[in-house]
C-alpha positions as CSV (number, residue, x, y, z in Angstrom):
1,X,-47.8,-30.9,51.6
2,X,-45.6,-30.5,54.7
3,X,-42.5,-32.6,55.1
4,X,-41.1,-34.1,58.2
5,X,-37.4,-34.8,58.3
6,X,-35.9,-37.5,60.5
7,X,-32.2,-37.8,61.2
8,X,-30.6,-41.2,62.0
9,X,-26.9,-41.4,62.7
10,X,-25.5,-44.9,62.4
11,X,-22.2,-46.8,62.9
12,X,-22.0,-50.5,62.2
13,X,-25.8,-50.9,62.4
14,X,-26.3,-53.4,59.7
15,X,-28.8,-55.3,62.0
16,X,-30.9,-52.2,62.4
17,X,-31.0,-49.8,59.5
18,X,-33.6,-51.6,57.4
19,X,-35.9,-52.1,60.3
20,X,-35.6,-48.4,61.2
21,X,-36.4,-47.4,57.6
22,X,-39.4,-49.7,57.6
23,X,-40.7,-48.4,60.9
24,X,-40.5,-44.8,59.8
25,X,-42.0,-45.5,56.4
26,X,-44.9,-47.3,58.0
27,X,-45.9,-44.0,59.8
28,X,-46.3,-42.3,56.4
29,X,-48.0,-45.1,54.5
30,X,-51.6,-44.9,53.4
31,X,-54.0,-44.8,56.5
32,X,-51.1,-44.3,58.9
33,X,-51.0,-41.3,61.3
34,X,-48.7,-39.2,59.1
35,X,-50.1,-40.3,55.7
36,X,-50.7,-36.6,54.7
37,X,-47.1,-35.6,55.2
38,X,-43.9,-35.9,53.0
39,X,-41.1,-38.0,54.5
40,X,-37.3,-37.2,54.5
41,X,-35.2,-39.8,56.3
42,X,-31.6,-38.9,56.5
43,X,-29.1,-41.5,57.5
44,X,-25.6,-40.3,58.5
45,X,-23.1,-43.2,58.4
46,X,-19.8,-42.8,60.4
47,X,-17.7,-45.0,58.2
48,X,-19.2,-48.3,59.0
49,X,-17.3,-51.5,58.2
50,X,-20.0,-54.1,58.7
51,X,-22.0,-53.7,55.5
52,X,-24.2,-50.8,56.8
53,X,-23.1,-48.6,53.9
54,X,-24.2,-51.2,51.3
55,X,-27.5,-51.5,52.9
56,X,-28.0,-47.7,52.9
57,X,-27.1,-47.5,49.2
58,X,-29.6,-50.2,48.4
59,X,-32.3,-48.5,50.5
60,X,-31.6,-45.2,48.8
61,X,-31.7,-46.8,45.3
62,X,-35.3,-48.0,45.9
63,X,-36.7,-45.1,48.0
64,X,-36.1,-41.5,47.1
65,X,-37.2,-40.4,50.6
66,X,-34.2,-42.1,52.1
67,X,-31.2,-39.9,51.9
68,X,-27.7,-40.9,52.9
69,X,-24.5,-39.1,54.1
70,X,-21.4,-41.2,54.2
71,X,-18.6,-39.7,56.4
72,X,-15.0,-40.2,55.5
73,X,-14.3,-41.5,59.0
74,X,-15.9,-41.9,62.4
75,X,-16.5,-38.4,63.8
76,X,-18.5,-39.5,66.7
77,X,-22.4,-39.4,67.2
78,X,-22.7,-35.7,68.0
79,X,-20.7,-34.3,65.1
80,X,-22.3,-36.7,62.6
81,X,-25.8,-36.0,63.9
82,X,-25.4,-32.2,63.8
83,X,-23.8,-32.4,60.3
84,X,-26.9,-34.4,59.1
85,X,-29.2,-32.0,60.9
86,X,-27.8,-29.2,58.8
87,X,-29.0,-31.1,55.6
88,X,-32.6,-31.4,56.7
89,X,-35.2,-29.6,54.4
90,X,-38.5,-30.5,56.2
91,X,-41.0,-28.1,57.7
92,X,-40.3,-30.0,61.0
93,X,-37.3,-32.0,62.0
94,X,-36.9,-34.9,64.3
95,X,-33.3,-34.3,65.5
96,X,-32.4,-37.9,66.3
97,X,-34.0,-41.3,65.8
98,X,-31.5,-44.0,66.8
99,X,-31.1,-46.9,64.3
100,X,-31.8,-49.4,67.1
101,X,-35.1,-47.6,67.9
102,X,-34.5,-47.4,71.6
103,X,-36.2,-44.1,71.3
104,X,-39.7,-45.2,70.1
105,X,-40.6,-44.2,66.5
106,X,-44.3,-44.5,67.6
107,X,-43.9,-41.2,69.5
108,X,-43.3,-39.2,66.3
109,X,-47.0,-38.8,65.3
110,X,-47.7,-37.3,68.8
111,X,-44.7,-35.0,68.3
112,X,-46.2,-33.9,65.0
113,X,-49.7,-33.4,66.5
114,X,-48.2,-31.1,69.2
115,X,-46.2,-29.2,66.6
116,X,-49.3,-28.6,64.5
117,X,-51.0,-27.2,67.6
118,X,-48.3,-24.4,67.8
119,X,-45.6,-26.0,69.9
120,X,-42.2,-25.2,68.4
121,X,-40.0,-27.7,70.3
122,X,-41.4,-31.2,71.3
123,X,-38.9,-32.9,73.5
124,X,-39.0,-36.5,74.5
125,X,-38.1,-37.3,78.2
126,X,-36.7,-40.7,79.0
127,X,-38.5,-41.1,82.3
128,X,-38.2,-44.9,82.3
129,X,-35.1,-46.7,81.0
130,X,-34.8,-50.4,80.3
131,X,-31.2,-50.7,81.4
132,X,-29.1,-51.6,84.4
133,X,-29.5,-49.8,87.8
134,X,-25.9,-48.6,87.7
135,X,-26.4,-47.0,84.2
136,X,-29.7,-45.4,85.3
137,X,-28.0,-43.9,88.4
138,X,-25.0,-42.6,86.4
139,X,-27.3,-41.0,83.8
140,X,-29.5,-39.4,86.6
141,X,-26.4,-37.9,88.2
142,X,-25.2,-36.6,84.9
143,X,-28.5,-34.9,84.0
144,X,-28.8,-33.3,87.4
145,X,-25.1,-32.1,87.3
146,X,-25.5,-30.5,83.9
147,X,-28.7,-28.8,84.7
148,X,-27.5,-27.5,88.1
149,X,-24.2,-26.1,86.6
150,X,-25.6,-24.9,83.3
151,X,-26.4,-21.2,82.6
152,X,-29.6,-22.3,80.8
153,X,-32.5,-24.6,81.6
154,X,-31.6,-28.1,80.2
155,X,-34.6,-30.4,81.1
156,X,-33.9,-33.6,83.0
157,X,-33.9,-36.8,81.0
158,X,-34.2,-35.0,77.6
159,X,-31.8,-36.1,74.9
160,X,-31.8,-35.4,71.2
161,X,-35.0,-37.2,70.5
162,X,-36.9,-34.0,69.8
163,X,-39.0,-32.4,67.0
164,X,-38.1,-28.8,66.0
165,X,-40.1,-26.3,64.0
166,X,-38.3,-25.0,60.9
167,X,-37.5,-21.6,62.6
168,X,-36.0,-23.4,65.6
169,X,-34.0,-25.6,63.3
170,X,-32.5,-22.5,61.6
171,X,-31.5,-21.1,65.0
172,X,-29.9,-24.4,66.0
173,X,-27.9,-25.1,62.8
174,X,-26.6,-21.5,62.8
175,X,-24.2,-22.5,65.7
176,X,-20.6,-23.0,64.7
177,X,-19.4,-25.5,67.3
178,X,-16.5,-27.9,66.9
179,X,-18.2,-30.4,69.2
180,X,-21.9,-29.6,69.3
181,X,-23.8,-30.6,72.5
182,X,-27.1,-30.7,70.6
183,X,-29.6,-30.9,73.4
184,X,-27.9,-28.0,75.1
185,X,-28.0,-25.9,71.9
186,X,-31.7,-26.6,71.4
187,X,-32.4,-25.6,75.0
188,X,-30.3,-22.4,74.6
189,X,-32.3,-21.0,71.6
190,X,-35.5,-21.0,73.6
191,X,-39.0,-21.1,71.9
192,X,-42.2,-22.7,73.2
193,X,-41.4,-26.3,74.4
194,X,-43.5,-29.3,75.5
195,X,-41.9,-32.3,77.2
196,X,-43.4,-35.7,76.4
197,X,-42.4,-38.6,78.7
198,X,-41.7,-42.1,77.3
199,X,-39.9,-45.3,78.0
200,X,-36.4,-45.8,76.5
201,X,-36.4,-49.4,75.3
202,X,-33.7,-51.9,75.5
203,X,-31.6,-52.5,72.4
204,X,-33.1,-55.5,70.4
205,X,-30.3,-56.1,68.0
206,X,-26.6,-55.2,67.7
207,X,-24.3,-53.7,70.3
208,X,-24.2,-50.1,71.6
209,X,-21.2,-48.2,70.4
210,X,-21.2,-45.8,73.3
211,X,-18.6,-47.3,75.6
212,X,-17.6,-45.8,79.0
213,X,-14.8,-43.5,77.7
214,X,-17.1,-42.1,75.0
215,X,-19.9,-41.5,77.6
216,X,-17.5,-39.7,79.9
217,X,-16.3,-37.6,77.0
218,X,-19.9,-36.6,76.1
219,X,-20.6,-35.9,79.7
220,X,-17.7,-33.6,80.1
221,X,-18.6,-31.8,76.8
222,X,-22.1,-31.2,78.1
223,X,-20.7,-29.7,81.4
224,X,-18.0,-27.5,79.8
225,X,-20.1,-26.3,76.9
226,X,-22.7,-24.3,78.7
227,X,-21.3,-23.3,82.0
228,X,-18.2,-21.6,83.5
229,X,-19.1,-23.1,86.9
230,X,-16.0,-25.4,87.1
231,X,-13.7,-22.4,86.7
232,X,-15.7,-20.5,89.3
233,X,-15.4,-23.5,91.6
234,X,-11.6,-23.4,91.1
235,X,-11.6,-19.7,92.0
236,X,-13.7,-20.1,95.2
237,X,-11.7,-23.2,96.2
238,X,-8.4,-21.4,95.7
239,X,-9.5,-18.4,97.8
240,X,-10.9,-20.7,100.5
241,X,-7.7,-22.8,100.6
242,X,-5.6,-19.6,100.9
243,X,-7.7,-18.4,103.8
244,X,-7.4,-21.8,105.6
245,X,-3.6,-21.8,105.0
246,X,-3.4,-18.3,106.6
247,X,-5.5,-19.5,109.6
248,X,-3.4,-22.6,109.9
249,X,-0.2,-20.6,109.9
250,X,-1.6,-18.1,112.4
251,X,-2.8,-21.0,114.8
252,X,0.6,-22.7,114.4
253,X,2.6,-19.6,115.4
254,X,0.2,-18.9,118.3
255,X,0.6,-22.5,119.6
256,X,4.3,-22.3,119.2
257,X,4.5,-19.1,121.2
258,X,2.3,-20.4,124.0
259,X,3.0,-24.1,124.0
260,X,6.1,-24.9,121.9
261,X,5.8,-28.7,122.5
262,X,2.2,-28.8,121.2
263,X,2.7,-26.9,118.0
264,X,2.3,-29.0,114.8
265,X,5.6,-29.3,113.0
266,X,7.8,-31.8,111.3
267,X,8.2,-33.5,107.9
268,X,4.8,-35.3,108.0
269,X,3.0,-32.0,108.1
270,X,5.0,-30.7,105.1
271,X,4.5,-33.9,103.1
272,X,0.8,-34.0,103.6
273,X,0.3,-30.3,102.8
274,X,2.6,-30.7,99.7
275,X,0.8,-33.6,98.1
276,X,-2.6,-32.2,99.0
277,X,-1.9,-28.9,97.4
278,X,-0.2,-30.5,94.4
279,X,-3.3,-32.7,93.8
280,X,-5.6,-29.7,93.9
281,X,-3.4,-27.7,91.5
282,X,-3.3,-30.6,89.0
283,X,-7.1,-30.9,89.3
284,X,-7.5,-27.2,88.6
285,X,-5.1,-27.4,85.7
286,X,-7.1,-30.2,84.3
287,X,-10.3,-28.2,84.4
288,X,-8.5,-25.2,82.8
289,X,-7.1,-27.5,80.2
290,X,-10.6,-28.7,79.1
291,X,-11.5,-25.1,78.4
292,X,-8.2,-24.4,76.6
293,X,-8.5,-27.5,74.5
294,X,-12.1,-26.6,73.5
295,X,-11.0,-23.1,72.6
296,X,-8.1,-24.4,70.6
297,X,-10.3,-26.8,68.6
298,X,-12.8,-24.0,68.0
299,X,-10.4,-21.4,66.7
300,X,-8.7,-23.9,64.3
301,X,-11.9,-24.0,62.3
302,X,-11.6,-27.6,61.1
303,X,-14.6,-29.1,59.2
304,X,-17.2,-30.5,61.6
305,X,-17.4,-33.6,59.3
306,X,-15.7,-34.6,56.1
307,X,-18.2,-36.3,53.8
308,X,-17.2,-39.0,51.3
309,X,-20.5,-39.0,49.5
310,X,-24.2,-37.9,49.5
311,X,-27.0,-40.0,48.1
312,X,-30.4,-38.7,47.0
313,X,-29.4,-35.3,48.2
314,X,-29.3,-32.1,46.1
315,X,-28.4,-29.6,48.8
316,X,-24.7,-29.0,49.5
317,X,-23.3,-29.0,53.1
318,X,-24.3,-25.9,55.0
319,X,-21.3,-23.6,55.4
320,X,-21.3,-21.6,58.7
321,X,-20.2,-18.1,57.9
322,X,-17.2,-16.6,59.8
323,X,-18.8,-13.8,61.8
324,X,-15.7,-11.5,61.3
325,X,-15.9,-11.9,57.6
326,X,-19.7,-11.3,57.7
327,X,-19.2,-8.1,59.6
328,X,-16.5,-7.0,57.2
329,X,-18.9,-7.5,54.2
330,X,-21.6,-5.7,56.0
331,X,-19.3,-2.7,56.5
332,X,-18.1,-3.0,52.9
333,X,-14.6,-4.0,53.8
334,X,-13.0,-6.8,51.8
335,X,-12.0,-9.8,53.9
336,X,-8.4,-10.8,53.9
């Protein structure tokens, strides 16, 4: 019997986790669309403080198909989601199903049907969103910005609500990334993909934990993870500004030689030029700093997530091998 793994990260979702568990279990019950499949529902809790952990323990105690990872602290949705993804054991894996069910659980049987037909990645696309016009506009700008700047094809409106074949899962979890941009990683590994449109529903209970600073942080991570376009932009802008400054200096000297009284000069010109160039330099340093910070975090090799406890799970956390040590072992050299 084939097994479908479903990952649900959660943080202070006491109002939603039981309903999420029940909605998934209903798909696998007798006579339901997925009755012939095994179920593995992994909840990854980010150190909730509202009673979510107690509910998860109770759910796992009565249902062996419910598996729980309790993090030692809040590591953010992407890190927690990716860590739980590494623990999946199913033949196909739903990368992300939110506890609030804004991504509809009813789509999973369609995902499985397409997977059984030979599709290796079934990606849900949020073509309609039940949210404010401002948020829809901001998300649309973000998706288009990431896609236009990225070195790979990241589909518009596609998040982490995707189903992966086991071999795709293996390629995805082999990535050693301190801040995994999961939808970008999935797009980068390739394989046959089908995009299924759906409506992203409004949250029915609880409050979203993705505030504006967190959304901005996720957006910047998406941009800087899969493209060097910002640094290229800095290079082109710097060269362009240098050329413009040389032209300005040439024109100023020419005007002074011909019409001394018309030549631009004075403190105002210097002040404007100074503040403009200083602002541009600070912006470029900020872009460079994003890459340096990302490199710094990656080379320190801190754990992606520190777990407090695993429930109903026999497998240990997946250890991503250091590629240098792997190469040394392959060559027969003992790693230091």
